[in-house]
N, CA, C and O of each residue as an XYZ file, in Angstrom:
168
protein
N       9.216      9.352     -3.694
C       8.307      8.558     -2.567
C       8.243      7.345     -3.229
O       7.946      7.066     -4.390
N       8.571      6.687     -2.294
C       9.615      5.118     -2.424
C       7.823      4.404     -2.968
O       6.682      4.806     -2.740
N       8.473      2.993     -3.892
C       7.287      2.243     -4.398
C       5.742      1.355     -2.710
O       4.641      0.829     -2.549
N       6.788      1.777     -2.124
C       6.074      0.862     -0.873
C       5.137      2.531     -0.360
O       4.165      2.607      0.392
N       5.655      3.356     -0.876
C       4.540      3.985      0.475
C       3.503      5.088     -0.658
O       2.786      6.012     -0.271
N       3.699      4.662     -2.030
C       2.917      5.065     -2.887
C       1.769      3.824     -2.480
O       0.704      4.068     -1.912
N       2.333      2.120     -2.996
C       1.258      1.868     -2.704
C       0.170      1.400     -1.364
O      -0.862      0.730     -1.323
N       1.161      2.281     -0.114
C       0.790      1.850      0.857
C      -0.464      2.936      0.801
O      -1.625      2.532      0.749
N      -0.108      4.448      0.818
C      -1.244      5.442      0.209
C      -2.220      4.953     -0.565
O      -3.373      5.342     -0.378
N      -1.862      3.823     -1.773
C      -3.138      3.884     -2.762
C      -4.141      2.778     -1.716
O      -5.367      2.868     -1.655
N      -3.683      2.212     -1.289
C      -4.287      1.074     -0.533
C      -5.286      1.997      0.242
O      -6.474      2.044     -0.079
N      -4.644      2.902      1.516
C      -5.701      3.413      2.134
C      -6.655      4.469      1.177
O      -7.515      5.154      1.730
N      -6.501      4.523      0.154
C      -7.058      5.807     -0.513
C      -8.255      4.900     -0.955
O      -9.273      5.584     -0.851
N      -8.682      3.113     -1.594
C      -8.658      2.319     -1.882
C      -9.769      2.156     -1.071
O     -10.945      2.427     -1.315
N      -8.971      1.404      0.500
C     -10.324      1.140      1.374
C     -11.319      2.455      2.266
O     -11.844      2.473      3.379
N     -11.246      3.369      1.243
C     -12.062      4.398      1.366
C     -11.896      5.609      2.681
O     -12.617      5.738      3.670
N     -10.508      6.524      2.222
C      -9.845      7.615      2.793
C     -11.114      8.170      2.983
O     -10.933      8.692      4.083
N     -12.410      8.456      2.649
C     -13.366      9.257      2.684
C     -13.398      9.490      3.969
O     -13.881     10.610      4.132
N     -13.095      8.939      5.086
C     -13.833      9.572      5.677
C     -13.209     10.454      6.737
O     -11.983     10.540      6.679
N     -13.690     10.974      7.480
C     -13.292     12.590      8.013
C     -11.705     12.384      9.010
O     -10.792     13.200      9.136
N     -11.835     10.992      9.604
C     -11.025     10.311     10.415
C      -9.495     10.331      9.863
O      -8.500     10.957     10.227
N      -9.746      9.312      8.754
C      -8.630      8.988      7.381
C      -8.055     10.170      6.650
O      -6.879     10.507      6.517
N      -8.866     10.573      6.327
C      -8.305     12.320      5.622
C      -7.581     13.535      6.669
O      -6.783     14.360      6.225
N      -7.852     13.506      7.596
C      -7.332     13.453      8.901
C      -5.856     13.261      9.038
O      -5.060     14.197      8.951
N      -5.448     11.777      9.299
C      -4.234     10.753      9.383
C      -3.651     11.163      8.217
O      -2.452     11.324      8.442
N      -4.040     11.521      6.571
C      -3.433     11.895      5.743
C      -2.624     12.541      5.710
O      -1.463     12.265      5.407
N      -3.359     14.215      6.222
C      -3.085     15.288      5.845
C      -1.609     15.489      6.747
O      -0.602     16.138      6.465
N      -2.075     14.298      8.439
C      -0.883     15.096      9.473
C       0.920     13.749      8.902
O       2.097     13.974      9.185
N       0.427     12.693      8.213
C       1.383     12.005      7.028
C       1.890     13.318      6.519
O       2.704     14.088      7.029
N       1.068     13.415      5.135
C       1.994     15.020      4.210
C       2.618     15.668      5.559
O       3.712     15.347      6.023
N       1.928     16.428      5.992
C       2.767     17.661      7.023
C       3.889     17.293      7.262
O       4.856     17.874      6.768
N       4.085     15.651      8.538
C       5.432     15.450      8.714
C       6.178     15.086      7.484
O       7.320     15.546      7.454
N       5.799     14.336      6.408
C       6.616     14.627      5.384
C       7.391     15.481      5.155
O       8.622     15.496      5.175
N       6.569     16.302      4.902
C       6.765     18.241      4.009
C       8.025     17.891      5.242
O       9.012     17.305      4.797
N       8.027     18.268      6.952
C       8.839     18.587      7.957
C      10.228     17.592      7.640
O      11.367     18.014      7.841
N      10.047     16.721      7.308
C      11.428     15.978      7.482
C      12.019     16.565      5.845
O      13.161     17.024      5.815
N      11.400     16.533      4.857
C      12.117     17.317      4.034
C      13.024     18.031      3.593
O      14.138     17.997      3.070
N      11.621     19.210      4.230
C      12.532     20.204      4.320
C      13.712     20.167      5.476
O      14.854     20.542      5.212
N      13.432     19.808      6.438
C      14.730     19.523      7.348
C      16.136     18.735      6.879
O      17.192     18.811      7.508
N      15.927     17.914      5.571
C      17.067     17.161      5.041
C      17.582     17.904      4.171
O      18.684     17.583      3.728
N      16.778     19.366      3.584
C      17.579     19.667      2.672
C      18.880     21.168      3.539
O      19.834     21.863      3.189
N      17.974     20.910      4.847
C      18.874     22.112      5.284
C      20.516     22.060      5.889
O      21.095     23.103      6.193
């Protein structure tokens, strides 16, 4: 994870990622990242 990505996630979390919508978006982003990582490994 790049520093920029870490900062972005921190900002989103700090801004109250307690809402269902934001939590869902974070989960979707994680899923996308995991897919990309596994694709790159192949």
